[in-house]
C-alpha positions as CSV (number, residue, x, y, z in Angstrom):
1,M,-19.3,3.0,8.3
2,A,-17.1,5.3,10.7
3,I,-13.7,3.9,9.5
4,I,-12.8,5.7,6.3
5,V,-10.1,3.8,3.9
6,N,-7.8,6.4,2.1
7,L,-5.9,3.8,0.2
8,D,-6.6,5.5,-3.3
9,V,-5.4,8.9,-1.7
10,M,-2.0,7.4,-0.8
11,M,-1.8,5.5,-4.0
12,A,-2.3,8.6,-5.9
13,K,0.3,10.6,-3.8
14,R,2.8,7.7,-4.5
15,K,1.7,7.5,-8.0
16,M,1.2,3.8,-7.6
17,S,-1.3,1.7,-9.7
18,L,-3.5,-0.9,-8.0
19,N,-1.3,-3.7,-10.0
20,E,1.8,-2.6,-8.8
21,L,0.7,-2.4,-5.3
22,S,-1.0,-5.8,-5.4
23,E,2.5,-7.2,-6.7
24,K,4.5,-5.3,-3.8
25,V,2.1,-6.7,-1.1
26,D,1.4,-10.1,-2.6
27,L,-2.4,-9.4,-2.5
28,T,-5.0,-10.3,-5.1
29,L,-6.5,-7.2,-7.3
30,S,-9.9,-8.3,-5.9
31,N,-8.9,-8.1,-2.4
32,L,-7.1,-4.8,-2.6
33,S,-9.9,-3.3,-4.7
34,I,-12.4,-4.2,-2.0
35,L,-10.3,-2.7,0.7
36,K,-9.7,0.5,-1.6
37,T,-13.4,1.1,-2.0
38,G,-14.0,0.5,1.7
39,K,-16.1,-2.6,1.4
40,A,-13.7,-4.7,3.5
41,K,-15.0,-5.7,7.0
42,A,-11.6,-6.3,8.6
43,I,-7.9,-6.1,7.6
44,R,-4.9,-8.0,9.0
45,F,-2.1,-6.2,10.7
46,S,0.3,-8.3,8.2
47,T,-1.5,-6.8,5.3
48,L,-1.7,-3.2,6.6
49,E,2.2,-3.5,7.6
50,A,2.9,-4.5,4.0
51,I,0.8,-1.8,2.5
52,C,2.5,0.8,4.7
53,K,5.9,-0.4,3.7
54,A,5.0,-0.4,-0.1
55,L,3.5,3.1,0.3
56,D,6.0,4.4,2.7
57,C,3.3,5.6,5.2
58,Q,1.7,5.3,8.5
59,P,-1.6,3.2,9.2
60,G,-3.4,6.5,9.9
61,D,-2.5,7.6,6.5
62,I,-4.8,4.8,5.0
63,L,-7.5,4.5,7.9
64,E,-9.3,7.2,9.3
65,F,-12.1,7.4,11.9
66,K,-15.2,9.8,11.4
67,N,-18.3,10.2,13.5
């Protein structure tokens, strides 16, 4: 997959656990875990926006394109 999800990196930089992020963005742990491991097939812009607000980052900090 050419899209790399760096959610775990941003969470570590912000010292935020998966449980804490789950509560802040109102997403289940299992859905966040799927996203964090890169197994998600899609992400809603509203979800991405909520994650960026919670982690105080830009979408490009979480998603990366690699050939």
